[in-house]
C-alpha positions in Angstrom: 107.0 105.4 115.5 108.3 103.7 112.4 107.0 104.1 108.8 105.3 100.8 109.4 102.9 102.3 112.0 102.4 105.7 109.8 99.2 106.1 107.7 98.0 107.5 104.6 94.6 108.9 104.4 92.1 107.4 101.8 89.5 109.8 100.7 86.8 108.2 102.9 88.9 109.2 106.2 90.1 105.5 106.5 93.8 105.2 107.8 95.8 102.7 105.7 99.1 101.9 106.9 101.9 103.3 104.5 103.8 99.9 103.8 102.0 96.5 102.8 103.3 93.1 103.0 102.5 91.3 99.6 101.6 87.7 99.4 101.6 87.4 95.7 103.4 84.3 94.4 103.6 82.8 97.8 102.1 79.5 97.7 99.0 78.9 100.1 99.6 77.0 103.0 102.6 76.8 105.6 104.8 79.2 103.2 102.3 82.2 103.4 101.5 81.2 106.7 104.8 81.4 107.9 105.7 84.5 105.9 102.6 86.6 107.2 103.4 85.5 110.8 106.9 87.0 110.5 105.6 89.9 108.9 103.4 91.0 111.7 106.1 90.0 114.1 108.2 92.5 112.3 105.8 95.1 112.7 103.9 95.0 109.6 99.9 96.2 110.1 98.8 95.9 106.4 98.7 92.5 104.7 97.7 92.2 101.0 96.1 89.2 99.1 93.6 88.3 96.6 91.6 85.3 95.8 93.7 84.6 92.8 96.5 84.2 94.9 95.0 81.0 96.4 96.4 81.8 100.0 93.6 83.8 101.2 93.0 81.0 103.9 96.6 81.0 105.2 96.6 84.8 105.3 93.8 84.9 107.4 94.7 81.9 110.1 98.0 83.7 110.6 96.1 86.7 111.1 94.2 85.0 113.8 97.0 83.0 115.3 99.1 86.5 115.5 97.3 87.5 119.0 97.1 91.2 117.1 93.5 92.6 117.7 91.6 92.5 114.4 91.0 96.3 114.2 94.8 96.8 114.6 95.6 94.9 111.0 94.4 96.3 107.8 93.4 93.6 105.2 93.5 94.2 101.5 91.9 91.4 98.9 90.9 91.5 95.5 87.8 90.5 93.2 89.4 88.1 90.6 90.1 89.6 87.1 87.9 87.0 85.3 84.8 88.1 87.1 82.8 90.9 85.4 79.7 90.5 86.6 77.5 92.3 89.3 76.3 88.8 91.2 79.7 87.2 90.2 81.5 90.0 92.3 79.0 89.4 95.3 79.5 85.6 95.2 83.4 86.2 94.8 83.5 88.6 97.9 81.8 86.1 100.1 84.1 83.6 99.1 87.2 85.8 100.2 85.6 86.5 103.5 85.1 83.0 104.4 88.4 82.4 103.3 90.0 84.9 105.4 87.8 83.9 108.2 86.9 87.6 108.7 84.1 89.4 109.1 85.2 92.4 106.9 88.3 93.7 104.8 89.6 97.0 105.2 90.0 97.4 101.4 88.8 95.4 98.6 89.9 96.1 95.0 88.9 95.0 91.4 92.1 93.0 90.3 92.5 94.4 86.8 89.9 95.9 84.0 90.0 92.5 82.1 90.7 88.9 82.4 94.4 88.0 82.7 93.7 85.6 79.4 92.5 88.6 77.4 94.8 91.7 78.7 93.8 95.0 76.8 90.5 93.9 75.8 87.8 96.6 76.7 85.3 95.4 79.3 83.8 99.1 80.0 80.2 97.8 80.5 80.8 94.8 82.6 83.3 96.7 85.0 80.7 99.2 85.6 78.2 96.3 86.6 81.1 95.3 88.8 81.6 98.5 90.2 78.2 98.7 91.3 78.6 95.5 93.2 81.6 97.3 94.9 79.6 100.1 95.7 76.8 97.6 97.2 79.9 95.7 99.1 81.5 99.3 100.6 77.8 100.4 101.7 77.3 97.0 103.6 80.3 97.7 106.1 82.2 94.8 105.1 84.5 96.5 102.7 85.9 99.8 104.9 87.3 101.1 101.3 87.3 100.0 97.7 89.4 100.6 94.8 90.8 99.1 91.5 94.1 97.7 90.3 95.8 97.6 86.9 93.4 100.5 85.7 94.6 102.6 83.1 93.6 106.2 82.7 90.7 105.2 80.4 89.4 102.5 82.6 89.3 104.8 85.7 87.1 107.2 83.5 84.8 104.7 82.5 84.4 104.0 86.2 84.1 107.6 87.4 81.8 108.6 84.6 79.0 106.4 86.7 80.6 106.0 90.2 78.4 107.1 93.2 81.6 105.7 95.4 84.7 106.5 93.4 87.5 104.3 93.6 89.5 105.2 96.7 92.8 103.4 95.7 94.7 102.4 92.5 97.2 99.3 92.7 99.5 99.4 89.9 103.1 98.2 88.8 105.4 101.1 90.2 109.0 100.6 90.7 112.3 102.8 89.7 112.4 103.8 86.4 108.7 102.7 85.7 106.5 104.9 87.7 103.8 104.8 85.4 103.5 108.8 85.3 100.0 109.3 83.2 98.1 106.8 85.5 99.5 108.0 88.9 99.1 111.6 88.0 95.5 110.8 87.1 95.0 108.9 90.0 96.2 111.6 92.3 94.3 114.0 91.0 91.0 112.1 91.3 91.8 111.3 95.6 93.0 108.0 94.9 96.1 106.7 97.0 98.8 104.9 94.2 99.8 101.5 95.5 102.7 99.9 93.8 102.8 96.1 93.8 106.4 94.6 92.8 108.1 97.7 93.8 111.5 95.8 93.4 110.1 94.3 90.2 110.1 91.2 91.8 113.9 91.3 92.4 114.6 93.1 88.8 116.2 96.4 90.4 118.5 94.5 92.9 121.1 94.2 90.5 121.2 97.6 88.7 124.2 99.4 89.6 123.1 102.7 89.8 120.6 102.0 92.1 123.3 100.4 94.0 125.6 103.5 94.1 122.6 105.7 95.8 121.9 102.8 97.8 125.7 102.9 99.2 125.7 106.4 99.6 122.9 106.1 102.4 124.2 103.1 103.9 121.2 101.1 102.9 120.5 98.0 100.9 119.1 98.2 96.9 115.9 97.1 98.4 115.5 99.7 101.2 116.4 102.3 98.9 113.8 101.2 96.2 111.1 101.0 98.9 112.1 104.6 100.2 111.9 106.0 96.7 108.4 104.7 96.4 107.4 106.3 99.8 108.7 109.5 99.1 106.6 109.8 95.8 103.6 109.4 98.1 102.9 106.2 97.0 102.1 102.9 99.1 104.8 99.9 98.5 103.7 96.2 98.8 107.0 94.4 99.0 107.2 90.5 99.2 109.6 88.3 100.7 109.2 84.8 102.4 112.9 84.8 104.2 112.5 86.3 107.7 115.7 88.6 107.3 114.5 90.0 104.0 111.0 90.5 105.8 112.9 92.3 108.6 115.0 94.3 106.4 112.2 95.6 104.3 110.6 97.2 107.4 113.8 99.5 107.9 112.9 102.5 105.7 113.4 105.3 108.3 116.0 107.3 106.5 115.4 110.2 103.8 116.7 110.5 100.2 117.3 114.1 99.5 115.4 116.3 97.1 118.3 116.3 94.6 118.4 112.4 94.8 114.8 111.6 94.5 115.1 113.8 91.2 117.5 111.7 90.2 116.0 108.6 90.8 113.0 109.9 89.2 114.9 110.6 86.3 116.4 107.2 86.1 115.6 105.0 82.7 113.7 101.6 83.6 115.9 100.0 86.3 114.6 96.6 85.3 114.3 97.0 81.6 113.6 93.2 81.0 111.0 92.9 83.4 107.3 92.5 82.6 105.6 95.5 82.0 101.5 96.3 82.5 100.6 96.5 79.4 98.1 99.2 79.8 100.4 101.9 81.1 99.7 105.4 79.9 
């Protein structure tokens, strides 16, 4: 058994593979198709996409062409951040299923608490309408689990105050030196699995000399150390790659970082200080 075939368990009992293959910033078409096919061949069984990525159709085609039974692949997609109405959420979910060519997804997330063009603006009432739609989608059986992404503590409290079915996942920006401790702690205290998008800070951590020293100590790459760090914090990383060698390398995570080194790594300053940060951290 490798880390790719081990699971976290969501609050509703659904098992979710501990590492996901991310597809953010991979163009739809051949690039996404080949990357997902390579990821599945390398052993990934959790694929993450979004309607906003404009690559769902390519993800779905790669899954269908893989020959792997559908029930063995965990598929996540996301409601666009701009969609802030009940009916709009239902309509966009239908679009995603059609794009993917699937009967259901394993996890459906609200991509952000605000439209990307209005980052930080308060949409509390609209998010409650959207969450009602998420609950309806979940109750229909067409999404096996539901959650959110980029939600800060105040956004989570807003949902939890009214939710009949609480979010099961919060996918946030999370990497060495930027682990959003307040959001992470609150999410975990409320039975949400934290997922780490951009766990390598889109490559920003790869040139950090302090991280390189720890990687050298364990005989692994900086990327492998950074992903293992996320896992040992109980968080699910979503590495993205298009090069088959990098896709394969990112699966080699079956080593252990010592308790002392994990403490030191958790105490590191931001390992990619110039990288764009989630403006709602905290």
